[in-house]
Every structure is written in C-alpha cells, then in structure tokens.
DRENDO-1510 file (C-alpha; in Angstrom, 1 decimal, always signed):
<recs>
REC; n; res; u; v; w
REC; 1; MET; +0.0; -0.1; +0.0 .
REC; 2; THR; +1.7; +3.2; -1.5 .
REC; 3; THR; +2.4; +6.0; +1.5 .
REC; 4; ARG; -0.5; +8.0; -0.4 .
REC; 5; ARG; -3.1; +5.8; +0.6 .
REC; 6; LEU; -1.7; +5.4; +3.8 .
REC; 7; LEU; -2.2; +8.4; +4.5 .
REC; 8; VAL; -5.5; +8.9; +3.3 .
REC; 9; ARG; -6.6; +6.0; +4.9 .
REC; 10; LEU; -5.7; +7.5; +8.2 .
REC; 11; LEU; -7.8; +10.9; +7.6 .
REC; 12; ALA; -10.4; +9.3; +7.0 .
REC; 13; SER; -10.4; +6.4; +9.9 .
REC; 14; ALA; -12.9; +7.2; +13.0 .
REC; 15; GLU; -9.9; +6.9; +15.2 .
REC; 16; PHE; -8.4; +9.6; +13.4 .
REC; 17; ALA; -11.2; +11.2; +13.9 .
REC; 18; ARG; -12.1; +11.0; +17.6 .
REC; 19; ALA; -8.8; +12.3; +18.4 .
REC; 20; TYR; -8.7; +15.0; +16.0 .
REC; 21; THR; -12.3; +16.3; +17.5 .
REC; 22; LEU; -10.3; +16.4; +21.2 .
REC; 23; SER; -7.7; +18.1; +19.7 .
REC; 24; ALA; -9.4; +21.0; +18.3 .
REC; 25; LEU; -11.7; +21.7; +20.8 .
REC; 26; THR; -9.2; +21.7; +23.7 .
REC; 27; ALA; -6.9; +24.0; +21.1 .
REC; 28; MET; -9.8; +26.3; +21.0 .
REC; 29; PHE; -11.5; +26.6; +24.2 .
REC; 30; ALA; -7.9; +26.7; +25.9 .
REC; 31; SER; -6.2; +29.2; +23.4 .
REC; 32; PHE; -5.6; +31.6; +26.2 .
REC; 33; MET; -4.0; +29.3; +27.8 .
REC; 34; LEU; -2.3; +27.6; +24.9 .
REC; 35; SER; -1.0; +31.7; +24.0 .
REC; 36; ARG; +0.3; +32.3; +28.0 .
REC; 37; LEU; +2.2; +29.2; +28.2 .
REC; 38; THR; +3.6; +29.8; +24.4 .
REC; 39; SER; +2.5; +32.4; +22.2 .
REC; 40; PRO; +0.8; +34.1; +20.3 .
REC; 41; VAL; +2.5; +32.9; +17.1 .
REC; 42; THR; +2.2; +29.4; +18.8 .
REC; 43; LEU; -1.3; +29.3; +19.2 .
REC; 44; VAL; -1.9; +30.6; +15.5 .
REC; 45; THR; +0.9; +27.9; +14.2 .
REC; 46; ILE; -1.5; +25.6; +16.3 .
REC; 47; LEU; -4.7; +26.5; +15.1 .
REC; 48; ALA; -3.4; +26.6; +11.5 .
REC; 49; LEU; -2.2; +23.1; +11.1 .
REC; 50; LEU; -5.9; +21.9; +13.1 .
REC; 51; ALA; -7.2; +23.9; +10.1 .
REC; 52; LEU; -5.0; +22.5; +7.6 .
REC; 53; ILE; -5.5; +18.7; +8.6 .
REC; 54; GLY; -9.0; +19.3; +8.7 .
REC; 55; ALA; -9.0; +20.1; +5.3 .
REC; 56; GLY; -7.3; +16.9; +4.6 .
REC; 57; MET; -10.3; +14.8; +6.5 .
REC; 58; LEU; -12.8; +16.4; +4.1 .
REC; 59; ILE; -11.1; +15.8; +1.5 .
REC; 60; ALA; -10.3; +12.0; +2.5 .
REC; 61; ARG; -13.5; +12.1; +3.1 .
REC; 62; ARG; -15.1; +13.5; -0.1 .
REC; 63; ASP; -17.0; +10.6; -1.1 .
REC; 64; GLU; -19.1; +10.7; +1.9 .
REC; 65; LEU; -20.2; +14.3; +2.3 .
REC; 66; SER; -22.9; +15.6; +0.3 .
REC; 67; LEU; -22.5; +19.0; -1.4 .
REC; 68; LEU; -25.6; +20.5; -0.5 .
REC; 69; ARG; -24.9; +19.9; +3.0 .
REC; 70; PHE; -21.7; +21.0; +3.1 .
REC; 71; ALA; -21.5; +24.3; +4.8 .
REC; 72; PRO; -25.1; +26.7; +5.6 .
REC; 73; THR; -24.8; +29.3; +2.8 .
REC; 74; SER; -25.6; +32.0; +5.0 .
REC; 75; LEU; -22.0; +31.2; +6.2 .
REC; 76; ILE; -20.0; +31.0; +3.1 .
REC; 77; VAL; -22.1; +34.0; +2.1 .
REC; 78; PHE; -20.9; +36.0; +5.3 .
REC; 79; LEU; -17.3; +34.3; +4.8 .
REC; 80; ALA; -17.3; +36.2; +1.2 .
REC; 81; LEU; -18.3; +39.5; +2.6 .
REC; 82; ALA; -15.9; +39.5; +5.1 .
REC; 83; LEU; -12.9; +39.0; +2.4 .
REC; 84; LEU; -14.7; +41.5; +0.1 .
REC; 85; SER; -14.2; +43.9; +2.9 .
REC; 86; VAL; -10.2; +44.1; +2.2 .
REC; 87; LEU; -11.3; +46.0; -0.5 .
REC; 88; TRP; -12.3; +49.4; +1.1 .
REC; 89; SER; -10.3; +48.3; +4.3 .
REC; 90; SER; -8.1; +50.8; +6.6 .
REC; 91; HIS; -5.3; +48.2; +6.8 .
REC; 92; ARG; -5.9; +45.1; +3.7 .
REC; 93; LEU; -3.3; +43.1; +5.4 .
REC; 94; HIS; -4.5; +42.9; +9.1 .
REC; 95; THR; -8.4; +42.7; +7.1 .
REC; 96; VAL; -7.1; +39.0; +5.6 .
REC; 97; LEU; -5.4; +38.1; +8.6 .
REC; 98; GLY; -8.5; +38.1; +10.6 .
REC; 99; TRP; -10.0; +36.6; +7.6 .
REC; 100; LEU; -7.9; +33.8; +7.8 .
REC; 101; ALA; -8.6; +33.7; +11.8 .
REC; 102; LEU; -12.4; +33.3; +10.9 .
REC; 103; LEU; -12.0; +30.5; +7.8 .
REC; 104; GLY; -9.8; +28.6; +10.5 .
REC; 105; GLY; -12.2; +28.4; +12.7 .
REC; 106; ALA; -15.1; +27.9; +10.3 .
REC; 107; THR; -13.1; +24.7; +8.9 .
REC; 108; ILE; -12.4; +23.0; +11.9 .
REC; 109; ALA; -15.8; +23.4; +13.1 .
REC; 110; ILE; -17.1; +22.2; +9.8 .
REC; 111; THR; -14.8; +19.0; +10.1 .
REC; 112; ILE; -15.8; +18.3; +13.5 .
REC; 113; GLY; -19.1; +18.8; +12.3 .
REC; 114; HIS; -18.9; +15.8; +9.5 .
REC; 115; VAL; -16.6; +13.5; +11.2 .
REC; 116; ARG; -18.8; +13.5; +14.2 .
REC; 117; ASP; -22.4; +12.8; +15.1 .
REC; 118; THR; -24.5; +15.0; +17.2 .
REC; 119; LEU; -23.9; +12.5; +20.5 .
REC; 120; GLN; -20.4; +12.3; +19.9 .
REC; 121; THR; -19.6; +16.1; +19.3 .
REC; 122; VAL; -21.5; +16.5; +22.6 .
REC; 123; ARG; -19.5; +13.7; +24.7 .
REC; 124; ALA; -16.3; +15.6; +22.5 .
REC; 125; ILE; -17.2; +18.8; +24.3 .
REC; 126; GLY; -18.4; +17.4; +27.5 .
REC; 127; ASP; -15.2; +15.6; +27.8 .
REC; 128; THR; -12.7; +18.6; +27.3 .
REC; 129; LEU; -15.1; +21.3; +29.2 .
REC; 130; ARG; -15.1; +18.9; +32.0 .
REC; 131; TRP; -11.1; +18.6; +32.1 .
REC; 132; LEU; -10.4; +22.7; +31.5 .
REC; 133; LEU; -12.7; +23.2; +34.1 .
REC; 134; ALA; -11.0; +20.6; +37.0 .
REC; 135; VAL; -7.9; +22.3; +35.6 .
REC; 136; SER; -9.4; +26.1; +36.2 .
REC; 137; LEU; -10.4; +24.8; +39.7 .
REC; 138; GLY; -7.0; +23.1; +40.6 .
REC; 139; LEU; -5.0; +26.7; +39.5 .
REC; 140; GLU; -7.6; +28.8; +41.6 .
REC; 141; ILE; -7.4; +26.4; +44.8 .
REC; 142; MET; -2.8; +26.8; +44.4 .
REC; 143; SER; -3.2; +30.4; +43.7 .
REC; 144; GLY; -5.8; +31.9; +46.0 .
REC; 145; ILE; -6.0; +29.2; +49.1 .
REC; 146; LEU; -2.6; +27.5; +48.9 .
REC; 147; LEU; -0.3; +29.6; +47.9 .
REC; 148; ASP; -2.0; +33.1; +48.2 .
REC; 149; MET; -0.1; +34.4; +44.8 .
REC; 150; PRO; -1.7; +35.4; +41.7 .
REC; 151; PHE; -0.6; +33.1; +38.9 .
REC; 152; THR; -0.1; +36.2; +35.7 .
REC; 153; ALA; +1.3; +33.6; +33.6 .
REC; 154; PHE; -2.4; +32.5; +33.4 .
REC; 155; GLY; -4.1; +35.7; +33.8 .
REC; 156; ILE; -5.6; +34.0; +37.6 .
REC; 157; GLU; -5.7; +37.0; +40.4 .
REC; 158; GLY; -6.6; +34.6; +43.0 .
REC; 159; ASN; -9.5; +35.7; +44.7 .
REC; 160; LEU; -11.1; +32.3; +45.2 .
REC; 161; ALA; -10.4; +32.7; +48.9 .
REC; 162; LEU; -13.0; +36.1; +48.8 .
REC; 163; GLY; -15.5; +34.2; +47.0 .
REC; 164; GLY; -14.4; +35.7; +43.6 .
REC; 165; PRO; -14.6; +36.6; +40.7 .
REC; 166; ILE; -12.2; +33.8; +39.5 .
REC; 167; GLN; -10.8; +33.7; +35.9 .
REC; 168; GLY; -9.2; +29.9; +35.7 .
REC; 169; VAL; -7.9; +29.8; +32.9 .
REC; 170; PHE; -10.0; +31.2; +30.4 .
REC; 171; GLY; -8.7; +34.8; +30.7 .
REC; 172; THR; -11.5; +37.0; +32.2 .
REC; 173; ARG; -14.6; +36.4; +34.4 .
REC; 174; ASN; -17.2; +36.7; +31.6 .
REC; 175; MET; -15.3; +34.3; +29.6 .
REC; 176; LEU; -15.1; +31.6; +32.3 .
REC; 177; GLY; -18.8; +32.3; +33.6 .
REC; 178; PHE; -19.9; +32.0; +29.0 .
REC; 179; ILE; -17.9; +28.8; +29.4 .
REC; 180; THR; -19.4; +27.1; +32.2 .
REC; 181; VAL; -23.0; +27.9; +30.9 .
REC; 182; VAL; -21.8; +25.8; +27.7 .
REC; 183; ALA; -20.1; +23.0; +29.6 .
REC; 184; LEU; -23.5; +23.0; +31.7 .
REC; 185; ILE; -25.5; +22.6; +28.9 .
REC; 186; THR; -23.5; +20.2; +27.6 .
REC; 187; PHE; -23.4; +18.0; +31.0 .
REC; 188; VAL; -27.0; +18.0; +31.0 .
REC; 189; ILE; -27.7; +16.7; +27.7 .
REC; 190; GLU; -24.9; +13.9; +28.3 .
REC; 191; TRP; -26.5; +13.3; +31.8 .
REC; 192; ARG; -29.8; +13.0; +30.3 .
REC; 193; THR; -28.5; +10.7; +27.4 .
REC; 194; GLN; -26.3; +8.3; +30.0 .
REC; 195; SER; -23.6; +8.9; +27.9 .
REC; 196; VAL; -21.8; +9.2; +31.0 .
REC; 197; SER; -22.2; +7.7; +34.5 .
REC; 198; ARG; -24.7; +9.5; +37.1 .
REC; 199; PRO; -21.9; +10.2; +39.2 .
REC; 200; VAL; -19.9; +11.8; +36.3 .
REC; 201; GLY; -22.6; +13.5; +35.5 .
REC; 202; VAL; -23.8; +15.1; +38.8 .
REC; 203; LEU; -19.7; +16.2; +39.7 .
REC; 204; SER; -19.6; +17.9; +36.3 .
REC; 205; VAL; -23.5; +19.9; +37.0 .
REC; 206; ALA; -21.8; +20.5; +40.4 .
REC; 207; LEU; -18.3; +21.7; +39.1 .
REC; 208; GLY; -19.7; +24.0; +36.4 .
REC; 209; ALA; -22.5; +25.8; +38.6 .
REC; 210; PHE; -19.8; +26.2; +41.3 .
REC; 211; LEU; -17.5; +27.8; +38.9 .
REC; 212; ALA; -20.1; +29.7; +37.5 .
REC; 213; LEU; -21.2; +30.9; +40.8 .
REC; 214; LEU; -17.2; +32.1; +41.5 .
REC; 215; SER; -16.7; +33.9; +38.2 .
REC; 216; ALA; -19.2; +36.8; +39.0 .
REC; 217; SER; -20.0; +37.4; +35.7 .
REC; 218; PRO; -23.5; +39.2; +35.6 .
REC; 219; THR; -23.9; +37.9; +32.2 .
REC; 220; VAL; -24.6; +34.3; +33.9 .
REC; 221; VAL; -27.3; +35.2; +35.4 .
REC; 222; VAL; -28.8; +36.5; +32.0 .
REC; 223; LEU; -27.1; +33.5; +30.4 .
REC; 224; ALA; -29.0; +30.9; +32.7 .
REC; 225; ALA; -32.1; +32.7; +32.8 .
REC; 226; ALA; -32.5; +32.7; +28.6 .
REC; 227; VAL; -31.6; +29.4; +28.9 .
REC; 228; GLY; -33.7; +28.2; +32.0 .
REC; 229; VAL; -36.7; +29.8; +29.7 .
REC; 230; GLY; -35.3; +28.2; +26.7 .
REC; 231; THR; -35.6; +24.5; +27.8 .
REC; 232; VAL; -39.1; +25.3; +30.1 .
REC; 233; ALA; -40.5; +26.2; +26.4 .
REC; 234; LEU; -38.7; +23.2; +24.5 .
REC; 235; THR; -40.0; +20.8; +26.8 .
REC; 236; ILE; -43.5; +22.3; +26.3 .
REC; 237; VAL; -43.3; +21.5; +22.6 .
REC; 238; ARG; -41.6; +18.4; +23.0 .
REC; 239; HIS; -44.8; +17.1; +24.6 .
REC; 240; THR; -47.3; +19.0; +22.9 .
REC; 241; PRO; -49.5; +16.8; +20.7 .
REC; 242; PRO; -48.4; +16.9; +16.7 .
REC; 243; ALA; -52.0; +18.5; +16.1 .
REC; 244; ARG; -51.6; +21.3; +18.3 .
REC; 245; LEU; -47.9; +22.4; +17.9 .
REC; 246; ALA; -47.7; +24.7; +15.3 .
REC; 247; SER; -50.1; +26.8; +17.9 .
REC; 248; VAL; -48.7; +26.3; +20.8 .
REC; 249; GLN; -45.0; +27.5; +18.4 .
REC; 250; TRP; -46.7; +30.8; +17.5 .
REC; 251; VAL; -48.0; +31.4; +21.3 .
REC; 252; LEU; -44.3; +30.4; +22.7 .
REC; 253; GLY; -43.2; +32.9; +19.5 .
REC; 254; GLY; -45.4; +35.7; +20.8 .
REC; 255; LEU; -44.5; +35.4; +24.6 .
REC; 256; VAL; -40.5; +35.8; +23.6 .
REC; 257; ALA; -41.3; +39.1; +22.1 .
REC; 258; ALA; -43.1; +40.3; +24.3 .
REC; 259; ALA; -40.6; +39.4; +27.3 .
REC; 260; LEU; -38.0; +40.9; +25.0 .
REC; 261; VAL; -40.4; +44.2; +24.9 .
REC; 262; ILE; -40.9; +44.3; +28.5 .
REC; 263; ALA; -37.3; +43.6; +29.4 .
REC; 264; PHE; -36.2; +46.4; +27.1 .
REC; 265; ALA; -38.3; +48.6; +29.2 .
REC; 266; LEU; -37.6; +47.7; +32.5 .
REC; 267; ARG; -33.3; +47.1; +31.6 .
REC; 268; HIS; -32.3; +49.8; +34.0 .
REC; 269; PRO; -34.0; +47.8; +37.0 .
REC; 270; ILE; -32.8; +44.6; +36.3 .
REC; 271; ILE; -28.9; +46.3; +35.5 .
REC; 272; ARG; -29.4; +47.4; +38.8 .
REC; 273; MET; -30.5; +43.9; +40.7 .
REC; 274; LEU; -27.8; +42.8; +39.1 .
REC; 275; ASP; -25.4; +44.8; +40.1 .
REC; 276; ALA; -23.9; +45.3; +36.9 .
REC; 277; GLY; -24.4; +49.2; +36.4 .
REC; 278; SER; -20.6; +50.0; +35.6 .
REC; 279; ASP; -20.3; +47.3; +33.7 .
REC; 280; PHE; -23.3; +48.6; +31.3 .
REC; 281; SER; -22.5; +52.2; +31.2 .
REC; 282; THR; -19.1; +51.2; +30.2 .
REC; 283; ARG; -20.9; +49.5; +27.2 .
REC; 284; ALA; -23.5; +52.0; +26.4 .
REC; 285; ASP; -20.7; +54.5; +26.1 .
REC; 286; LEU; -19.0; +52.4; +24.1 .
REC; 287; TRP; -21.7; +51.1; +22.0 .
REC; 288; ASN; -22.9; +55.0; +21.7 .
REC; 289; THR; -19.4; +55.9; +20.6 .
REC; 290; ILE; -19.3; +52.7; +17.7 .
REC; 291; LEU; -22.8; +54.2; +16.5 .
REC; 292; ASP; -21.3; +57.8; +15.4 .
REC; 293; TYR; -18.7; +55.8; +13.4 .
REC; 294; VAL; -21.0; +54.2; +11.7 .
REC; 295; ALA; -22.8; +56.4; +10.4 .
REC; 296; GLU; -19.5; +57.2; +8.2 .
REC; 297; LYS; -20.2; +53.9; +6.7 .
REC; 298; ALA; -23.2; +52.3; +7.7 .
REC; 299; VAL; -23.4; +50.3; +4.5 .
REC; 300; THR; -20.1; +48.0; +4.2 .
REC; 301; GLY; -18.2; +49.0; +7.7 .
REC; 302; TYR; -14.4; +49.4; +7.7 .
REC; 303; GLY; -13.3; +45.8; +6.6 .
REC; 304; TRP; -13.3; +43.3; +8.5 .
REC; 305; PHE; -10.5; +42.9; +11.6 .
REC; 306; GLY; -11.9; +40.5; +14.1 .
REC; 307; THR; -10.5; +41.3; +17.4 .
REC; 308; TRP; -9.6; +45.1; +17.3 .
REC; 309; THR; -5.8; +46.1; +16.1 .
REC; 310; GLY; -4.6; +48.7; +18.5 .
REC; 311; GLY; -3.5; +51.3; +15.5 .
REC; 312; GLU; -6.2; +50.9; +13.0 .
REC; 313; TYR; -8.9; +53.5; +12.4 .
REC; 314; PRO; -12.0; +53.6; +13.8 .
REC; 315; PHE; -10.2; +51.3; +16.6 .
REC; 316; MET; -8.0; +53.5; +18.1 .
REC; 317; TYR; -9.9; +56.6; +17.6 .
REC; 318; ILE; -13.2; +55.1; +19.7 .
REC; 319; ASN; -10.3; +54.1; +22.7 .
REC; 320; PHE; -8.7; +57.6; +22.6 .
REC; 321; ASP; -12.4; +59.2; +22.5 .
REC; 322; LEU; -13.4; +57.2; +25.4 .
REC; 323; SER; -9.8; +56.7; +27.1 .
REC; 324; ASP; -10.1; +53.1; +27.7 .
REC; 325; GLN; -7.9; +49.8; +25.4 .
REC; 326; HIS; -11.2; +48.0; +24.2 .
REC; 327; ARG; -10.1; +45.2; +21.9 .
REC; 328; SER; -13.8; +44.2; +21.0 .
REC; 329; ALA; -17.2; +46.3; +20.6 .
REC; 330; LEU; -18.2; +44.0; +23.7 .
REC; 331; ASN; -21.3; +43.0; +21.4 .
REC; 332; ALA; -21.2; +40.5; +18.4 .
REC; 333; TYR; -23.8; +42.7; +16.3 .
REC; 334; PHE; -22.2; +46.0; +16.6 .
REC; 335; ASP; -18.3; +44.6; +16.3 .
REC; 336; VAL; -20.0; +43.4; +12.6 .
REC; 337; LEU; -21.5; +46.4; +12.5 .
REC; 338; LEU; -18.9; +48.2; +12.4 .
REC; 339; GLN; -16.6; +46.2; +10.3 .
REC; 340; LEU; -19.1; +45.1; +7.7 .
REC; 341; GLY; -21.9; +47.6; +8.0 .
REC; 342; VAL; -25.6; +46.9; +7.7 .
REC; 343; ALA; -25.1; +44.3; +5.1 .
REC; 344; GLY; -23.0; +42.2; +7.5 .
REC; 345; LEU; -25.2; +42.5; +10.7 .
REC; 346; VAL; -27.6; +40.7; +8.1 .
REC; 347; LEU; -25.9; +38.0; +7.1 .
REC; 348; PHE; -25.0; +37.4; +10.9 .
REC; 349; LEU; -28.4; +37.6; +12.0 .
REC; 350; VAL; -29.6; +35.0; +9.2 .
REC; 351; LEU; -26.8; +32.7; +10.0 .
REC; 352; GLY; -27.9; +32.7; +13.8 .
REC; 353; GLY; -31.1; +33.1; +13.4 .
REC; 354; VAL; -31.8; +30.1; +10.6 .
REC; 355; ALA; -29.6; +27.8; +12.4 .
REC; 356; THR; -31.9; +29.2; +15.5 .
REC; 357; VAL; -35.5; +27.6; +14.1 .
REC; 358; ARG; -34.2; +25.0; +12.3 .
REC; 359; SER; -32.6; +23.4; +15.1 .
REC; 360; TRP; -35.8; +24.7; +17.3 .
REC; 361; LEU; -38.0; +22.8; +15.2 .
REC; 362; VAL; -36.0; +19.9; +14.8 .
REC; 363; ALA; -35.7; +19.0; +18.8 .
REC; 364; SER; -39.7; +19.9; +19.0 .
REC; 365; VAL; -40.3; +16.4; +17.1 .
REC; 366; ARG; -37.0; +14.1; +17.3 .
REC; 367; ARG; -37.7; +11.7; +20.5 .
REC; 368; SER; -34.0; +12.0; +21.2 .
REC; 369; VAL; -32.9; +14.8; +23.8 .
REC; 370; VAL; -29.3; +15.1; +22.1 .
REC; 371; TYR; -31.1; +17.4; +19.7 .
REC; 372; ALA; -31.8; +19.9; +22.4 .
REC; 373; TRP; -28.1; +20.8; +22.4 .
REC; 374; THR; -28.2; +22.9; +19.5 .
REC; 375; PRO; -30.8; +25.3; +20.0 .
REC; 376; LEU; -30.1; +25.7; +23.9 .
REC; 377; LEU; -26.4; +26.8; +22.9 .
REC; 378; LEU; -27.8; +28.6; +19.9 .
REC; 379; ILE; -29.8; +30.3; +22.5 .
REC; 380; THR; -26.7; +31.0; +24.5 .
REC; 381; LEU; -24.6; +32.4; +21.8 .
REC; 382; ALA; -27.5; +34.9; +20.9 .
REC; 383; VAL; -27.7; +36.0; +24.4 .
REC; 384; GLU; -23.8; +36.4; +24.9 .
REC; 385; SER; -23.5; +38.4; +21.7 .
REC; 386; MET; -25.2; +41.1; +23.6 .
REC; 387; PHE; -22.8; +41.4; +26.1 .
REC; 388; GLU; -19.2; +40.3; +24.6 .
REC; 389; SER; -18.1; +39.8; +20.8 .
REC; 390; PHE; -16.7; +36.0; +21.9 .
REC; 391; THR; -19.1; +34.5; +19.4 .
REC; 392; LEU; -16.8; +36.3; +16.2 .
REC; 393; THR; -13.5; +34.6; +17.4 .
REC; 394; GLY; -12.2; +31.6; +18.9 .
REC; 395; SER; -14.6; +29.1; +20.7 .
REC; 396; GLY; -17.4; +31.4; +20.7 .
REC; 397; TRP; -16.8; +31.1; +16.4 .
REC; 398; MET; -16.2; +27.7; +16.2 .
REC; 399; LEU; -19.9; +26.7; +18.2 .
REC; 400; LEU; -21.7; +28.8; +16.1 .
REC; 401; VAL; -20.5; +27.3; +12.6 .
REC; 402; LEU; -21.0; +23.9; +14.2 .
REC; 403; CYS; -24.4; +25.2; +15.7 .
REC; 404; ALA; -25.2; +26.3; +12.0 .
REC; 405; LEU; -23.7; +23.3; +9.9 .
REC; 406; ARG; -25.7; +20.5; +12.6 .
REC; 407; ALA; -28.7; +22.8; +11.8 .
REC; 408; GLY; -28.4; +22.4; +8.6 .
REC; 409; GLN; -27.4; +18.8; +8.1 .
REC; 410; THR; -31.1; +17.9; +10.2 .
REC; 411; ARG; -33.3; +20.4; +8.1 .
REC; 412; SER; -32.6; +22.6; +5.2 .
REC; 413; TRP; -34.2; +23.6; +2.3 .
REC; 414; ARG; -31.4; +21.9; +0.0 .
REC; 415; LEU; -32.3; +18.4; +1.3 .
REC; 416; ASN; -35.4; +18.5; -1.4 .
REC; 417; ILE; -32.9; +19.6; -4.0 .
REC; 418; GLY; -30.9; +16.6; -3.0 .
REC; 419; ASP; -34.4; +14.3; -3.2 .
REC; 420; ALA; -35.0; +15.2; -6.4 .
REC; 421; GLN; -31.7; +14.4; -7.5 .
REC; 422; THR; -31.2; +10.8; -5.5 .
REC; 423; GLY; -34.6; +9.9; -4.0 .
REC; 424; THR; -33.0; +9.6; -0.9 .
REC; 425; ILE; -32.1; +12.5; +1.9 .
REC; 426; PRO; -28.3; +11.9; +3.3 .
REC; 427; THR; -28.4; +11.2; +6.7 .
REC; 428; LEU; -24.5; +11.8; +8.2 .
REC; 429; GLY; -24.5; +12.8; +10.9 .
REC; 430; ALA; -27.9; +12.1; +11.9 .
REC; 431; GLN; -28.9; +10.7; +15.7 .
REC; 432; PRO; -32.0; +8.2; +15.3 .
</recs>
C-alpha cells in the first residue's frame, strides 16, 4: 500500500476523527492558556495546522459528503463578504489575517460537524470542558488558598478565598461564565442521554455551577435565565401533540417577543438588580461612540478585523475618545455592524437566526434529547453576543458555525434538491 493511500486511510479513519475532535476542541477552548504558556504565534500555528488537517480529512472523506449539506449558505456568504471587505479596509493585511482566522475556525467546526455526529460532538465537548474546568479550579485553589499569590502567567488573580471573581484558564470572568454555561448545557445533555455515569454527571454539573457562581459574571445570570426559559419552552413543545404543535409554537414566539419588549423597558431596574451598573455604563458609552463611527460607513463598514487592532482606524480613535483600551465592541452585533456594516449584520443575524429556527423545529419533533443541545447552545450564543464579542472569534465562532452546520444537516431547504436528484435524504451525522 502506497504512502498516499495510508495517509488517506488514516485521515478518513474513525479513530483519527475522534483524536482530531478532542485536540481541536482543546486548542480552541484553551486558546488563552496556550497563548500564555507559549506565545500567540505558537497558538496561531497550532490552529492553522488543525485547520489544514481538517481540510485534509474532508478531502479524504469527500465520497461520504454531500455538497448540498457541506456548509450553510449564510456562512459562505458571510465569509465572502468579510473577504471582499479587504477592498475598502484601511489596513488590508490585518483584514486578510482576520479573515484567515475566521476561515480557520470555520474549517475546524465544519470538519468536526462532518466527522462526528451530534452525540459524539456533545461527548467530546463535555470531556474537553470537564478537564479544563477541573484544571481551572485546581489552579484557582493553588493561587487563592494554598499559595495566596496570583498566577500572572495564566491571568489568575487569586480571588478564590474572597469568593471571586475568578477567571480560571480562560482569561476573564465573563469568558469563564460563558464557558460554564456552555458546559452545563453539555453536561446535562450527557447525563440525560446516559452518555456518562450518574456520578460523573452529578460532579460535572456541580463543578460547572460552582465555577459559574465564583466567576461573579453578571452575564451568567442573564444566560442562565435565557437557557432556563428556552429549556422550559422546548420541554412544552416536545410534549405537545402534533395537531397543536404549530399553535403552541406561535404562542411561545409571541411570549418571547413580549418578554424582550418588557426586558428592554425594565432594563435599568434589571441592571441594578444584577449589580452590573458600571459594566453596562461602560458598554453603553462604547456602543454610543461606535454608532457615531458607523454612521460614516453604515452599509459596508470599515473592513473585517475580528479582534480590534490598536493602531487602526476607527478602533484607535474609539479608544482615544473613551480613554480606554477595548479589544472589541463588547457586543458581537455592534462589532459586525462596525466592521461589515448593515450588510454584514443582516448576514450574521440570518446565520444565527436560521440555525436557531431549524434546530428548534428539529428538537421539537425528534424524540432524542440530544437534539436539544443545538438550539439551547444557539440561544446562549445569541444572548452572550449582546454583552461580549466571543461569538466572532475563537471557541465562540467555532460553536456558532458548528451549530449552524448541525442545524442545516438535519433540516434544510437544500435537502429537497438532494431528494429530487437522488431520491434519498443524506443522513450523515444524524441521530435516530
């Protein structure tokens, strides 16, 4: 057997797919720790190699894949617009680099989505986050209790004995809070599908909840409330007879719309209740300043950069106006609006919105509880995007693409085209 055939066989093997998934997830979720332990250049090299290996795996498995289900159309158009923005960007090199980061994360997510099914993906994310949260707790105990000194190499301030806030290996308390909510959703789905033993399930949920509490992140409360409401609503529709399902869905949609209006009207009391006044004030000032700059290039934006580069227009001027050093808009929607304009924001909303609707409809009718993971995670990403820009970079972007791909695999208008051409529906990655 030739070397080429051996390589193709290796890349297409189930064992390699599992190893790749765990390695890629660890690199994405632990990117801050890896960057601090090595260097940003090393981290970029690792992620670039993972993206290239992922592309090789997709090529090796090309006979198994369906072109119609390879990636969501909205994702492809969003990536195309981000690349096209190099034409009007103030710094084309940074735009190309930002786009390559976007493409690399999407490639890793698409690879995982095609080589692992939904339950396998949940298990892999659960295993990865279980270890990373355990490592975070261990380092916080050493820093805050045993040694009573900050671990600056990991960005850990050593506040565990004070009751928080803690950061773990994720850099900031808000990032830790976001990761714990993702972990809790995953751990509960693992538990409900009996993918892990009861003791492991109980300890995992307890670990996630404990670290979420100690993160002292105001966004955790909002995320937990949103996921809780989503879980209750999804439970209702999953137990509704098919004859009344459409009516119940419309009623729930109306209630969600009304709740959003009420929450906006009562935003100031809610902010005071969450003790997040200073955080929100900072964000409000930043968003108002961003809108002033958006008005100059409302349609196209200033070009895609991803994470803000300090010396480029308009990021440097925004930070100068605010006497601050923001690395993002602290809101994914404002960030997309600033960098890709209204056109980019519409595409971003379509990408997340269509995926949420698709996955919600699938979870409403499929019996397995594993299908609830995708819509609940998309709800988490949508809400988190109102307070941070995690969804546009790193693990947040990877999760968004992965969920959008998973939703498209199970419910897509393009499947009708596939039916007409082949007479069958592709089922790669589907669960019974």
